[in-house]
Structures are given as structure tokens and as C-alpha cells.
Steps between C-alpha positions, in 0.01 A plus 500: 500500500632349180662736251395348169164487327247355524611401852536862612137565410389180670686596819358854494149362468555259790645779717205720404265219605666489843462876538131481411444202732658686792271795432207257523620384838536855629151601391355181650668572834402868507141485373345352819632795702365773272168680495249336266556730200877471502480127581286444189752698298788293641316178415451624144873574481575156642295337225672710236846411630400132509408513132828676423721243668315217327528679166875552546553131572285399204697730271831372637397143433383590148831669423694208648297241316539264794433463870658784701428370850868437578588859406207633704623297799854633447380859532290403801816378672686819405216711637485300825873551549470872439209531743671307778852638473650827628485794261764756590412718200124511577415381147265213565207553737647613829774257590470212744134421580385588849 
């Protein structure tokens, strides 16, 4: 993450968007396996998280005043590396995927 404004804010918003998007994915994967009431609740959470990630990206682009797709892709690559690499300190997910 960059250490000077407004780039710090832009990066935080992009990272927040990734967090919200991953929550969407989790709810989408879990909902089909839940009882109807909880599945409906999970779908409502999924929709909420989807709005959040879109809002974060919209705000980031407004703050930047230009296209942020390259920065979004940068964080996507960082996330992919973190997901697929060993994590000896147990900080990111659970280490190497099974």
C-alpha cells in the first residue's frame, strides 16, 4: 500500500473492495448448502457485500480522478501470491491450498 495521500486512501479502498468481493464469493458458495432461511439470509449478505465492493471501487476511482484498473490488477496479483504461497505465520487464510 502506498504511504502518501491520496494514494493511501485509494489503495485502502481497493483492498476493501477485494475483502468485500471475497465475502461475496464465500456467501455464494455456502448458501446452496444451507437450510432455506439461512440461505436467504446469506444471499442477502452476498448482495450487500456486492454493493460494498462496487462502492469501494467507485470511491477509489473518484478519489483517483482516473482509471484505477492497473492498481486493482496489482492488488489482485498480490492476493493471488498470498493465497498460493506458504504462510508459516498463519496470517493469510490457512497456508498452502489443499
